DRENPA-3360 file (N, C-alpha, C; in nm, 2 decimals, always signed):
BEGIN
1 = MMLITVDT = +0.09/-0.12/+0.00/+0.00/+0.00/+0.00/+0.09/+0.12/+0.00 ~ +0.06/+0.22/-0.09/+0.14/+0.34/-0.10/+0.05/+0.46/-0.09 ~ +0.09/+0.56/-0.02/+0.01/+0.69/-0.01/+0.08/+0.80/-0.08 ~ +0.01/+0.87/-0.17/+0.06/+0.98/-0.25/-0.03/+1.10/-0.23 ~ +0.02/+1.22/-0.22/-0.06/+1.34/-0.21/-0.02/+1.43/-0.32 ~ -0.12/+1.49/-0.39/-0.09/+1.58/-0.50/-0.19/+1.69/-0.50 ~ -0.16/+1.80/-0.57/-0.26/+1.91/-0.58/-0.37/+1.86/-0.67 ~ -0.49/+1.92/-0.65/-0.60/+1.88/-0.73/-0.58/+1.89/-0.88;
9 = ASVSDLRR = -0.50/+1.99/-0.92/-0.48/+2.01/-1.06/-0.39/+1.90/-1.12 ~ -0.33/+1.82/-1.04/-0.24/+1.71/-1.09/-0.31/+1.57/-1.09 ~ -0.43/+1.56/-1.05/-0.50/+1.43/-1.03/-0.50/+1.36/-1.16 ~ -0.54/+1.42/-1.27/-0.54/+1.35/-1.40/-0.40/+1.30/-1.44 ~ -0.30/+1.38/-1.42/-0.16/+1.34/-1.46/-0.12/+1.22/-1.37 ~ -0.15/+1.22/-1.25/-0.11/+1.11/-1.16/-0.18/+0.99/-1.20 ~ -0.31/+0.99/-1.22/-0.38/+0.87/-1.27/-0.33/+0.82/-1.40 ~ -0.29/+0.90/-1.49/-0.24/+0.86/-1.62/-0.10/+0.79/-1.60;
17 = VIVSTCGD = -0.02/+0.84/-1.51/+0.11/+0.78/-1.48/+0.09/+0.65/-1.41 ~ +0.00/+0.64/-1.32/-0.02/+0.51/-1.25/-0.07/+0.40/-1.34 ~ -0.17/+0.44/-1.42/-0.23/+0.34/-1.51/-0.13/+0.29/-1.62 ~ -0.06/+0.39/-1.67/+0.04/+0.35/-1.78/+0.16/+0.27/-1.72 ~ +0.20/+0.30/-1.60/+0.31/+0.23/-1.54/+0.27/+0.09/-1.49 ~ +0.16/+0.09/-1.41/+0.12/-0.04/-1.34/+0.03/-0.13/-1.42 ~ -0.06/-0.07/-1.50/-0.16/-0.15/-1.57/-0.23/-0.26/-1.49 ~ -0.21/-0.38/-1.52/-0.28/-0.49/-1.45/-0.21/-0.52/-1.31;
25 = LMIYMRVK = -0.10/-0.46/-1.28/-0.03/-0.48/-1.15/-0.10/-0.40/-1.04 ~ -0.18/-0.31/-1.07/-0.25/-0.23/-0.97/-0.37/-0.31/-0.92 ~ -0.38/-0.33/-0.79/-0.49/-0.40/-0.73/-0.61/-0.31/-0.71 ~ -0.59/-0.19/-0.64/-0.69/-0.09/-0.64/-0.63/+0.05/-0.61 ~ -0.71/+0.15/-0.63/-0.67/+0.29/-0.61/-0.79/+0.36/-0.54 ~ -0.76/+0.43/-0.43/-0.86/+0.51/-0.36/-0.82/+0.65/-0.36 ~ -0.91/+0.74/-0.39/-0.88/+0.89/-0.39/-0.97/+0.96/-0.30 ~ -0.91/+1.05/-0.22/-0.99/+1.13/-0.12/-0.94/+1.27/-0.12;
33 = PVEHASKM = -1.03/+1.37/-0.12/-0.99/+1.51/-0.11/-0.94/+1.55/+0.03 ~ -0.85/+1.63/+0.05/-0.80/+1.68/+0.18/-0.77/+1.83/+0.17 ~ -0.76/+1.89/+0.29/-0.73/+2.03/+0.30/-0.82/+2.12/+0.21 ~ -0.95/+2.11/+0.24/-1.05/+2.18/+0.17/-1.04/+2.16/+0.02 ~ -1.01/+2.04/-0.02/-1.00/+2.00/-0.16/-0.89/+2.07/-0.24 ~ -0.79/+2.12/-0.18/-0.68/+2.18/-0.25/-0.58/+2.07/-0.29 ~ -0.59/+1.96/-0.22/-0.50/+1.84/-0.24/-0.59/+1.72/-0.24 ~ -0.53/+1.61/-0.31/-0.60/+1.48/-0.31/-0.50/+1.38/-0.26;
41 = KFWLCLNK = -0.55/+1.28/-0.18/-0.47/+1.17/-0.14/-0.51/+1.05/-0.22 ~ -0.40/+0.98/-0.26/-0.42/+0.85/-0.34/-0.37/+0.74/-0.25 ~ -0.44/+0.64/-0.23/-0.40/+0.51/-0.17/-0.39/+0.41/-0.28 ~ -0.27/+0.36/-0.30/-0.25/+0.26/-0.41/-0.21/+0.13/-0.35 ~ -0.28/+0.03/-0.39/-0.24/-0.11/-0.36/-0.18/-0.17/-0.49 ~ -0.05/-0.19/-0.49/+0.02/-0.24/-0.60/+0.09/-0.37/-0.58 ~ +0.12/-0.43/-0.69/+0.20/-0.55/-0.69/+0.34/-0.50/-0.66 ~ +0.42/-0.57/-0.57/+0.55/-0.52/-0.53/+0.64/-0.49/-0.64;
49 = KSIDSVIG = +0.63/-0.56/-0.75/+0.72/-0.54/-0.86/+0.71/-0.41/-0.93 ~ +0.59/-0.34/-0.91/+0.57/-0.21/-0.98/+0.60/-0.09/-0.90 ~ +0.64/-0.11/-0.77/+0.66/+0.01/-0.68/+0.77/+0.10/-0.73 ~ +0.89/+0.04/-0.76/+1.00/+0.13/-0.80/+0.97/+0.20/-0.93 ~ +0.91/+0.14/-1.02/+0.89/+0.20/-1.15/+0.78/+0.31/-1.14 ~ +0.68/+0.29/-1.06/+0.57/+0.39/-1.04/+0.63/+0.51/-0.97 ~ +0.71/+0.49/-0.87/+0.77/+0.60/-0.79/+0.85/+0.68/-0.89 ~ +0.94/+0.62/-0.96/+1.03/+0.69/-1.05/+0.95/+0.77/-1.16;
57 = NIMRVLPQ = +0.84/+0.71/-1.21/+0.76/+0.78/-1.31/+0.69/+0.90/-1.25 ~ +0.63/+0.88/-1.13/+0.56/+0.99/-1.07/+0.66/+1.10/-1.04 ~ +0.77/+1.07/-0.99/+0.87/+1.18/-0.95/+0.91/+1.26/-1.08 ~ +0.92/+1.19/-1.19/+0.96/+1.25/-1.32/+0.85/+1.34/-1.37 ~ +0.73/+1.30/-1.36/+0.62/+1.38/-1.42/+0.56/+1.48/-1.32 ~ +0.56/+1.44/-1.19/+0.50/+1.53/-1.08/+0.60/+1.54/-0.97 ~ +0.71/+1.62/-0.98/+0.81/+1.63/-0.88/+0.75/+1.69/-0.75 ~ +0.64/+1.76/-0.75/+0.58/+1.81/-0.63/+0.49/+1.71/-0.55;
65 = AEFGRITP = +0.48/+1.59/-0.61/+0.40/+1.49/-0.54/+0.47/+1.45/-0.40 ~ +0.38/+1.43/-0.30/+0.43/+1.39/-0.17/+0.41/+1.24/-0.15 ~ +0.51/+1.17/-0.12/+0.50/+1.03/-0.09/+0.49/+1.00/+0.06 ~ +0.40/+0.92/+0.10/+0.39/+0.87/+0.24/+0.45/+0.74/+0.25 ~ +0.42/+0.68/+0.36/+0.47/+0.55/+0.40/+0.42/+0.44/+0.30 ~ +0.51/+0.35/+0.27/+0.48/+0.23/+0.19/+0.47/+0.11/+0.29 ~ +0.36/+0.05/+0.30/+0.34/-0.07/+0.39/+0.29/-0.19/+0.31 ~ +0.34/-0.30/+0.35/+0.30/-0.43/+0.29/+0.16/-0.46/+0.33;
73 = MLPA = +0.08/-0.52/+0.24/-0.05/-0.57/+0.27/-0.04/-0.70/+0.35 ~ -0.12/-0.72/+0.45/-0.13/-0.84/+0.52/-0.21/-0.94/+0.44 ~ -0.17/-1.07/+0.44/-0.25/-1.17/+0.37/-0.38/-1.19/+0.43 ~ -0.48/-1.21/+0.35/-0.62/-1.22/+0.39/-0.64/-1.36/+0.46;
% end
């Protein structure tokens, strides 16, 4: 699970980077507005193999993106 925060103006760009990088490796994505909707938080559940590439691509396209903690998902 990965947490990313971006400005609301960058939401479409972030979604595009995530989908183009991860494709079928993304398990789910949750989006929630924060700070009076000036920013959006994304929770991404990704296959472990895609984490490095998605971080690199997000940093290249959206250098202002804020990355939170990355935590492993517990088995069901």
